[in-house]
C-alpha positions, 0 to 999 in steps of 0.5 A: 513252897513253889516248884523252883524252891522244891527243885532247889531243895532236891538238888541242894538239900545239904546247902544251908547257907544263902548268898546273903550269908556270904555277902555278910562274910565278904563285905565291901572293902574299905578302900579310898575312892578310885582304889583298884582291886585286881587279881592274878588267877592262874591254873596251878600248872606250874608254868608261868608264861611271860604273858602271865607275868606281864598280866600280873605286872599290869594288875599289880601296877593298876592296884598299887598306883591307886592304893588298891589291892592285888591278890593271887587266886588259884583257879583249879577247877580243871584238875587234869592240868594240875602239877605237883607244887604248881601253886608254889611255883607260881608264887616263886615265879611272881616273887622272883620279879618283885610281885608280891600279892597283898592277899591270896595263896602263899603255897599249896596250903597257906594263904593270907587275907580276909576274902579267902579261901583263895583256891577254888577247890575249897569254895565249892559250897559257896558256888553251890549256894549261889546256884541254889539261889538261881534255881530258886529264882527259876534261872537255872535247871538240872540237865541230864543230857548225855555226851551222845545226845550233846554230840548229836545236837552238835552234828545237827547244828553244824549241818544247819550252820547254827550256833553250837550249844544248848539253847532254845529247842536244843535245851531238852531239860529246860522245863523239867519238872521236879518229879521228873528230875527226882525220878532221874536222880533216883535212877542214878542219872548224872546231871549238870546244872545250867543257866536258863539264859535270858538272852535273845538272838536279836539283842546285843550287849555293849560294854566299855573295855579299859583298853579296847574301848566300846565293844558291842556283841550279840547277847548270850543265848546259850544255857551255859553249864554252871556246875559240872556233874561232880558239883564243881563249878565251871570257870565261867561261874566260879570267876563270877562268884569269886570276883564279886565276893572278893570285891574285884573292881577290874578284871585284867586278862588276855583278849582271847576272853572277849568272846566270853564277856556276854556270858560273864555279864549275863552271869553277873546280872543273873546273880544280882551282882555289879559287873567289874570293869573289863581290861583285855590285854593283847598278847605279847608278839614276836617278829618272825620272817617279816611278820608277827606271831604270839610269843610261844611256850613251845617255840620260844625259851624266853616265853618261860619266866624261869628263863629270866631267873636262870639267866640272872636278869635282875627283877628291876630290869625286868620291871623296866622292860615290862613297863615299856611294854605296858605303857606307851609313855614310859620310855619318854618318862624314863628319858626325862627322869633317868635316875627316878625310881620306877614307882614314881611313874604313873601307870595307867591301864588306858595307856596299854597297847590295843594291838599287842606289845612286841617282845624284843630280846635285844631291847630287853638286854639293852634295858638290863645293861643300862639298869645294871650300869647304875647299880653300885658295886655292893648291889652288883656283888650281892645280886650276882652272888645270890644268883650264883649260889643257885646257878654257878657254884664255881663263880659263887665260891670265887666271889665269896672267897675274897669279897673285897677283891670281887667288889673292887672288880665291880667298882671299876668304872661305876658311878661315872657319868657314862658307866660301862654297860658290859653286863646284861644278866648275872650269867654274863659275870663269869666272862666279865670277871674271868681275867681277874681269876686264874681259875677262870682265865685261859691266859690266851692273849688277843694281840692286834696284828698291826705291830710285830711281836718284837715291837710288842715285847719292846713295849711291854718291857719298857712299860714294865720298867716304869710301872708304878702302882702308886701313880695317881690316876690323873698322872697314869695316862700322861706317863704312858703317853710320854713313854709311847712318844719316846718309842716312836708312837704318835701322841694321838690317833689324829696325829698318826692319821696325818702322818702315818709313815712317821710313826709306828702307831699311836698311843692307843696302839701302845696302850692296847698292847699293855691291855692285852698283856694284862687281861688278854682282851683288846676291849676292857673297862678302864685299864688303870683301874684294872691294874690297880685291882690286879696288884703289882705282883700279878701285873708284872707276872702277866707282863712276863708271861706275855713277853714269853708268849710273844717271843 
């Protein structure tokens, strides 16, 4: 047995499995050619950032568009950042927006798939088997440097303006003997295991990023830590082993990781793995004071994915917006395919923005309004009540007490060529339906000021006398217009504009009085449909209330 093998046995005497055993346990996936395997790999901190949702969405779409696999892996090597039920919160956050992994963690303890465990704290022996192999091959070593020693090295490097880190003459234990290591271990000295970097300061690496294109960088020369003092892996090493054994084809992540690619590629090659394709996403940006900055967890409430769930944005609308951010050609496709299912769009990683997509809440609301306007009354009712059950108990009770009445409200002006777009999120529904429910409506009436109170009383009383709930939709407005003309109103705004002195107003002013008397508002969906939903008794009661108010 040579020295490297003796060192490996000293450090890992309890590790009996070999990389070959794990290669057999996790074979290449049986997928069609070109199928993409991606992973969302957050830490269990519980906070799902919009940027994280965007990354997960991009990974999910890349896999789904190629009949591949998208899985959820939890990277919990940094135990200090964990929160209780952090995994469940991440799973809930993804599921709320229709992103369901094919494999991976389902909760703190449950998982699905044949390539697990999908949580890194349960894979320690796997990592140690691969590090043991690196030690056997002379590519890794135990390092007994103390924190004070490392701090002194850092000071020297800063003073001499050198690259910080353990390498070259600073790698004190790079050539430690088995006997020296054994003595230190027996003395109870703590150690990490470092990579014996094969990099050279005068060499460069190049790789092709699916978004950024060709990138060239200096080779890694740092002897990076593979295993920490407690035997758990660093992020760098854990993700290398996991992405290989889980057969990840594309690593999609934030572009802050570009600087780590030389380390990651070196680790893949040292372990004898084929490196995955890298896809580095630019951060979501936001305009501020004429400039741009990253969407911030601290500054922006919309940075938390819980914001969208609590406000009640439908997952389909979130998908529409995410796709506009993800692929530059999606908006043109949507214009040409207004009613097509979003799954028909051909998602492409190469169409993602190099510079970083700009978050725009106004545009997001417009997209959501448009999405909701295309839903039928049943869908709006189901989604609203599902949301209200958790976030607005009063609204939930009102809507579910009379389901048909609620659905008739949501049916107003739905299915038209140009449906109204009053609702951007389910949070808006209470205000939208308030005048249909006495429990929500304050009965205030926002009458226009271009007519006198006496004129408005006269209009309401005259209309009340001819109001017939059985009047057909096509006859309703002509009847109202005829009454308006008989009372001195122009039959159209155009006629009124020509001779304003001849009229009290135009038919729109006349109808506006009826609208406010019945709903309290100047602007509503189709008045005929509203009156039909309210019913004759309620309409007449509201007319009487309005007359009393005006008198």
